N, C-alpha and C positions, 0 to 999 in steps of 0.2 A: 312083600314080598313072601310067598308060604313058607310055612318050617322048613318041610325038607330042602329049601330050594337053600335056605339060610345055612342052613348044618350042610350044606356040602359047599359053599362058598368059605367059611370057618374052617372047614376040613383041609381046603384045597388053600387059604391063604396064611391061616395060622397052626394047621393041627401040627406038623413038625416041631414048629416052637413051641407050642401046648406041652407035647411031650417032652420037650427038651426042659421046658418050666418044672415038670416033675419031676424031670430026676436033678434040675438044680439046686428044688428045694430037698430035697431027700439029701443031694451033696452040702448043702451051707448045714444043716440038724446034724450031720456026721461031722464038718469042722466046727460047728462051735461046740461040740461036742469032745473034740480033740484041745480045741482050745483053752475049755474050763479044766480041762485033764492036765494042759501045759502051763497053767495058771498055777498051778499047788507050788509049795515051797521046793526048790531044786535041795538037794542035800550034797551036791559038791558045787563047789565056784562055775566050772567050766557048763554043769551040765548047766546053772540059771543063765549063762551065754546063750547057749545054742537054745535055750527053751524061750528066752524073749526074743529071741529073730526069728525061730517060727513063728511065734504070736504076731511080730507085725509081718511075716507073710501070711499065714491065716487070716489078720483085721481085712488085709487087703483084697483079699481071696472074696473074704464075705462081702464087703461094698461089689466087688463086680458082679458077685453073682445077684444083690441083689438088685445092682440097678439093670442087669439083661433083663431081672422077673419084671422088673418096671417097663420094659421096654417091649417086654410079651403083651401086658396085660394094657398097651397103649397101644397098638393095633390089635388085638381081639376090639377093643372099643370102636376104634375107627370102623373096623370090618362091619360089626355088629348098627353101627347107626348108620353106615351106608345103606346096606342093604335094608331094614327095614324104613327107609325113606321112600317117598312116591320119584321117580323117574322126573315129572315136569312140574311146577309148580301150574295151579289151574290160574284160568283166568280172573286177575285183579280189578276190571276196572268197564264199565260200560259206556256207551255210548251216550253221553247228551243229546244226542239229536234223533237216535236210532230208539229211546227209552226199550233196548232190547230187552226180552224178560228169560231167553232161553228157551232149549228145545223144546217142541209141546206145547207153548206158547201161541193161543190164539192171533196171526194175523193180522194187524190193521191196512185200513182201508193204503190202496198203494197213493205217495203224491203224485202230482202230478207233475214232477221233472222224471220220475220212474216211467210212467207211463209215455212222456215222450223220448225217453230212451228207450223203450222197447220199440218203439216205432221205427228205429232210425235200421236204416240198412245193415250195420254193422253191428248189431245191438249181440246178436249172436258170437261173434268174432269175441268183441270187448266184453260180452260177458262168463265166456269160457275163462278168461283171464282173469279177471276180475275172481272168479271162485277158486283161483288157483292159489292164486296171495291169499286166502283166507281161507283155504285149505292147510297149507303147508308153514303160514305166517312168516314165510324169506320175507328179508329186508333187501338184503342187496342187488341191487338193480341188474348188475351184470345174470345175477344168477335167475333175477323174474324173467328175463329177455331170452336168455338161454331154454326156459324152461317152456316158457310161452310159443316159443318157434316149436320145440317137440311136440306141445298138443296141436298146433297148426298145421305142424307137417310140412314147417321152411327151411330148407335145409341151412338156411344162415339170417343170425337173428339181427340183419339191417333194416331199410328204411321203411319196409312194412309194420314190422313191429315197432319202432319209432314211434312210428305215427299213431299206433294201438294207445300206447302207452300215455301217447300226446293226450292223445282225445281223452283217456279217463283221469288223466290230470286237469283239461279243460271242463271236463262235467264235475270235476269236483269230488272224486271218487276215490283216485289218492292223492299223497303229496308226496312230493318230495324233498328231504333232509339232508341237510349237509352240517353233522354237527362237531369236524374236522377244526383244531385251531390251526391245523394248516394245511398246506395241498397236497404236499410229498408226504408219505409212506417211509416210514422208514424201512421197510423189506424191496424201494425202490419203485416209482412209478408214483400212479396217485391215488388218495385213498376215494373208495368206489360213492357214487352216491346211493342213497337209502330210500327205499319207498316201504310208504305203510299205508293203508286204508285210514281214510278220514271218520268221521263220523255217520257222514252220507253214503258213504263204501261200506260199512257197518251194517248199517239199516237193509242197502242194496243185495248184500250177502244175504242176509235174515231173509228178508223176503223172497231170496229167488229159491233158497236153500234151507228153509226151518230151523237153520242153526246159528249160533253163536260163528263168529270166524275163532280162527285161533290167533293167539294175541302175537302180534310183530315178534321175533325172532331178537331183534336191536333191542326192543323197548321189555323186552322179559328178562335181557342180559347184562342189560345198563343199573339194574338195579343190585348187583351181585360187584359191580365190576367198580375202579376206583376212577374209569374215564372211559369217553368214547373209544379211544383209543386201543385199551385195553381191552373192551368190550370187541371190540373189530378181529382181534388177535386170537382171541376165543374161539370165536367161529370161527375163523380161519383155520385154527389150528385143530378145532373139532372133523371138520371135515376132510382132512391128511389123513387123520385118525380111523374114520371111518371107511377111508377108501383102503387104507393096511390092511383093516382086517376087524379092527377093533369095536365091542361096543361102550356107545363112550355116553354119560351121563353128564349133562355141564352141568346141571343144578344139584348136587351135591351138598346135605346139610355142611353144619357149623358141628365139629366135632371138639365135645370138651373131653380132655386127656385126663387118667385120672392123676396123675401131678398138677394137675388142675392150670394147664396148659394149656391151649386156644389151639388148633388148625381147621385151615380154610382152604378144602384144595381147592384149588379153581377147575379140574376136570378128574372123573373117576372111568376108567377100564376098565373092561373085560375082554382077556386076551383068548386065542382061540379056545383054551383048555380050559376058561373058564377064572381062570385066576385073577382077583382083583388087582391094580395099580391105578396108584395115585399121582396125577400131574401138574405142574404146574408151569402156568406160563408166565413168560417174564416179558417188559421191556426195559434198554439202556437206558436208567433214570437215576438221580442222584438220589438215594435210600438214606432212613435211620439206621446208623449199624446195626442197634441195641437193639430195634423191632426187628431187624434182617437175623442178627441170632436167634434169638426167639422163635422165628420162624422155619427157621432149616432146622432148629434143634427138635422142634415140635415137629418136621415131615419126616423127620431121619425115624424121631420113634415111633409116630403112630403107619408110616408104613413097613416097618422093618425092616429100615435101614435100602430101601431100595429105590430113590430118588431119580423121576422121569423129570425132566423140564425141559420144554418147547420155547426157545427166545425167537424173538425179532429178526435177527441178521448174526452174522458171524461175529463182529464185535461188543454185541451184547451178549452172545455166548460165550467166548472167552471173559469177560466181566462175570460174569454168574459163575463161571465154572472158578474164578476166582475167588470169587466170592464168598461162595461155598466149602473151600479149600478151607478160608481163613475165620470161616462161623464154625464150623466141626473141629477143628482143632485136630485131635488125630482121633476123633470115632470113627468107626467103623462104619462103610454103608459103599453100596455100588452103584453111583451115579450117571443116567444116561440121558443124553445131550443131544438136542439137534434147533437148526434154525429154518423158520418158513422163509427167507429169501433163497436160499441155496435149495432146499425143496422144491421152490418151483423153476426154478430151474434143470432141476432133475437130478439132484446131487442125492445120492442115498449111502447108507454104509452099509459093515459089512453083510452079505449075504441078502443083497437088495435092500434091508430095513432101512427106514425111516429115522433110527435113531445116530446121529452120524459118529458119537463115541460112547464106549459105555467103558467105565474105567472102576477098579476098584482103589478104594481111598482108605485111609484108617492104618492104626498098628496090626 
C-alpha cells in the first residue's frame, strides 16, 4: 500500500484517538505530578486523610489512562499491519500433471486429450466456462452456474448448464467436492457443492490462456479457518458485505499487539468513507472460554472498541452476544451483530443496514 494511502487510513481510523493519546499522556504527566505533591507529609490529620483518598483516586485514574493509551497503540498496530499487507496471497501450489511454469513460459505440445476436446462441437462453450473458473477462482457450484448462464446468455441456469458442467467433469477438467460433515446447513437448506479445476483443467487453462489459473477460493481460505463449514461461512459473509458496498479483504494477516496478544481477524473491511473495520465470522459451537475471553479482549483493543460480528443464524447470534458480554465484563465497546440466515430471507436492520443490531456496552 502506498505511503499516502496508509497515512490516510491511519488518520481516518486512529487520528482522533492519537490526538486523545497525546492529551492522555499530558494529563497522565500532570496527574503524576499532583500525586507526588499529595504524597508529601500532611501537616494536619484531616489533610492526611484527604490526601490519601485523593492519592487512591489519582492512582486509579493513572491506571485507566495507561489502559486507554495501550488500547490506542493496539488499534494503530492493527491498522498498520493490515494496511501494509497484500490483499490476497499468491498461488501456493502448482499442478503435478500440468507442470505449469507461469506467465510467459513457452507452452508445451498439446496432449492428445486436449486436441480431441478442441475438435468437439461444444468446445467453445465448454472452454469459456473453464476459463471463467480459472480466472475467478469461484468454488461454489451454484455461483459457477449463474456466472456460466450469464456468459452464455442463457436466462436460467438450467439443464443446458447442468449438461455443460457434467461434460467438464467427464473430461476430468473439473471435480466436484463435498467436504461437509453433514448435509444440512445451520442457515437452513443444504451445503452447496464445490467445484475446482483438476490438474488437467489447470493445464488446459494454461494452454488456452498462457496464464496460471487463480487458486480456488475455497482452497485458499481453508488454510485460514478451522473447518470447511467456517470457510464457507466466510465466503458467504464476504458476498453480503460486498453487496452492501464494503471493500472486503478475506486474507488479513495475524496481528501481534503491543501487549503480546494475538489478533486474527476473519475479514477486514473498508466502508464508503475509507474507514477500516474488523469482522469476526462465528458458528454456533462449543468453545474454550479462556481462549474466547482472549479473543474478544484482543478484538476489542485492536478495533478501538468497534466489534463487527457475522453469525450463522439467530441462535448463534444470541449466544455470541451473551459470550461477548461475559468475556468483556464492563469493558466499553460498540458491538454490531448480524446473521446470514436472516439476511438471506431479506431481513435488514435500521436504515436497511445488514447489521441487525448495534449496541453500546460497558460502563
